[in-house]
KOLDO-925782 format. One record per residue (C-alpha): x, y, z. Coordinates in steps of 0.5 Angstrom, whole numbers, plus 2048, in hexadecimal, padded with zeros to 3 digits. Example, Ala and Ser with C-alpha at 12.3 -4.5 7.8 and 13.67 -1.06 7.14 Angstrom:
<recs>
8197F7810 81B7FE80E 
</recs>
This chain:
<recs>
7FB7CA72D 8007C5731 7FD7BE733 7FD7C073B 7F97C673A 7F37C2739 7F37BF740 7F47C6743 7ED7C8747 7E97CD742 7E47D2745 7DF7D5741 7DA7DA743 7D47DD73F 7CD7E0741 7C87DB743 7C27DE740 7C47DD738 7CA7DB734 7CE7E1734 7D57E1733 7DA7DC738 7E07DE73B 7E67D973D 7EB7D8742 7F07D2742 7F57D1747 7F87CC74B 7F67CF752 7EF7CF751 7EB7CA756 7E47C7757 7E27C975E 7E37D175E 7E07D2757 7DA7CD757 7D97CB75E 7D97D2761 7D27D475F 7CC7D1763 7C67D3760 7C17D1765 7C57D476B 7C57DA767 7BE7DB766 7BC7D976D 7C07DF770 7BE7E576C 7BC7EB770 7B57EB773 7AF7EF772 7B27F3778 7B87F477C 7B87F7783 7BF7FB785 7C47F8788 7C47FC78E 7BD7FF78E 7B87FA78E 7B37FF78D 7B5801787 7B57FE780 7B57FE778 7B17FB773 7B47F676E 7B07FB769 7B480176B 7BB7FD76B 7B97FB764 7B7802761 7BE804763 7C27FF761 7BF7FF75A 7C0806759 7C780575B 7C8800755 7C5805751 7CB80A753 7D0804752 7CE80374B 7CF80A74A 7D680A74D 7D580F752 7DA810757 7D681275D 7CF80F75F 7C8812761 7C680D767 7CD80A769 7D480C76B 7DA808769 7DE80476E 7E2800769 7E3800762 7EA7FD760 7E77F775D 7E27FB759 7E37FD752 7DF803750 7E0803749 7DF7FB748 7D97FC74D 7DB7F6751 7DE7F3757 7DD7F475F 7DB7FB761 7D97FC769 7D580176B 7D1804771 7C9806770 7C980D772 7C280D775 7C3806779 7C880277D 7C97FD778 7CF7FC773 7CF7F976C 7D47F5769 7D27F5761 7D57EF75D 7D47F0755 7D77EC750 7D77EB748 7D97E4745 7DF7E8741 7E27EA748 7E17E474C 7E67E0747 7EB7E6747 7EE7E674E 7F47EA74D 7F17F174B 7EE7F2752 7F47F4756 7F97F075A 7F47EE760 7F07EA75B 7F67E8757 7F97E475D 7F27E1760 7F17DE759 7F87DB759 7F77D9760 7F07D6760 7F07D275A 7EB7D7756 7E77DA75B 7E57E275B 7E27E7760 7DB7E675C 7DB7DE75E 7DE7E0765 7D87E4766 7D47DE766 7D87DB76C 7D77E1771 7D07DF774 7D17D8774 7D77D8777 7D57DE77C 7CF7D977E 7D57D4780 7D97D9783 7D37DB788 7D17D478A 7D97D378C 7D97D9790 7D37D8793 7D57D1796 7DB7D4799 7DB7D77A0 7E17DB79F 7DF7DE798 7D87DF798 7D97E579D 7DE7E8799 7DC7E7792 7D67EA78E 7D47E9787 7D07EE782 7CA7EB77F 7CA7EA777 7C57E9771 7C67E876A 7C27EC765 7C17EC75D 7BE7F1758 7B87EF754 7B97EB74E 7C17EA750 7C57E774A 7C87E174C 7CF7DE74A 7D07D7748 7D77D4749 7D97CE745 7DF7CA747 7E37C4743 7E97C0746 7E77C274D 7E77BC752 7E77B774C 7E07B974A 7DE7BA743 7DA7C0745 7D87C474B 7D37CA74B 7D07CF750 7CC7D574F 7CD7DB754 7CA7E2755 7CE7E7751 7CC7ED756 7CB7EC75D 7CB7EF764 7CD7EE76B 7C97F2770 7CC7F2777 7CB7F677E 7D07FC77E 7D57FC784 7D6802788 7DD80278A 7E1804790 7E780578C 7E8804784 7EB7FD785 7F07F9789 7F77FB788 7FB7F6784 8017F9789 7FD7F778F 8007F0791 7FA7EF796 7F57F0790 7F97EC78B 7F97E6790 7F27E6792 7F07E678A 7F47E0789 7F27DD78F 7EB7DD78D 7EC7DB786 7F07D5788 7EA7D378D 7E57D4787 7EA7CF783 7EC7D577E 7E57D677B 7E77DD77B 7ED7E2779 7F17E377F 7F37EA77C 7F27EF782 7EE7F477D 7E87EF77D 7E77F1785 7E37F7788 7E27F978F 7DA7FA78F 7D8801793 7D27FE796 7D47F7798 7DB7F8799 7DC7F2796 7E07F0790 7DC7F0789 7DE7EB783 7DD7EF77D 7E07EB778 7DD7E4778 7E07E1771 7E27DA771 7E97DA772 7EB7D3770 7E77D4769 7EB7DB769 7F27D776A 7F17D0768 7F37CE76F 7ED7C8770 7F17C4776 7F57C9779 7F27CB780 7F67D0783 7FC7D5782 8017D6788 8017DE786 8007E3781 8077E177E 8057DA77E 7FF7DC77A 8037E0775 8087DB774 8037D5773 7FF7DA76E 8057DC76A 8087D5769 8017D2767 8007D8762 8077D675F 8067CE75F 7FF7CF75B 8027D4756 8097D2755 80B7CC758 8067C6757 8097C1752 8067BE74C 8047B874F 8007BC755 7FD7C1750 7FA7BB74C 7F77B9752 7EF7BA753 7EE7C1754 7EA7C075B 7ED7C675F 7EE7C2765 7F47C6768 7F77C476F 
</recs>
């Protein structure tokens, strides 16, 4: 091994419960913050589902935590058997889920309740294998410095709370925007993944432990039309204006916004922390979507291919402007 390779950030993943086999990824692009500072254990477990969830637009109806848990546990058994369809759920999105490997992000709707389930499943070997998961995860990995959908899921509720607080303080946006409620859930006896890092930010060793399987349960949004159209200039400008107001806390992509039938307000359905996804820590605004795409493209090329040897040997903090 060449001498300079020993200075590359090294990421190790293994099951936390035993001395099982470890899997490794060594790359210059890996950063400390996306991998080791995204999961907030205290926040996560303070925001798990309550014992009873009332319906979003009918407060006289509710579903209990126990009923939801039984259906999710049954879903996990069906996934373990690699089934293509599920008894209690309708698939909304499966692009980022690998059925044969039984890992990734799967988005579903409860058949019996007005709720949506976002299911995240990872394994140590998959965690450090970002390049088999598809083009989108491949791009996110290079753009952010090592984050993936599993880690990004941990940002959704904390970011939602920040977004909601900002919107409520605005006389303009508080009349136009609504947000679904969201909660975390983990299965009983959930296995945990231990992540160990070396050569990150000058530290000898970094460690964190994350749940390998968890869910986000969110209100279903009844929509007037399926999505805002990318071809609608007013929709594009509204989405970008809102995201600039929020200092780019969320992705300005038009597909992340829906027009809710009951309230006639714009509902924000995807609240991943945009700076964590893109690596933009200090940027506050884009002039438009073309500006967004251009800056993200430059950011990706710079992180993947254009850094000098001196830059690569700097501590891998992940603070990208």
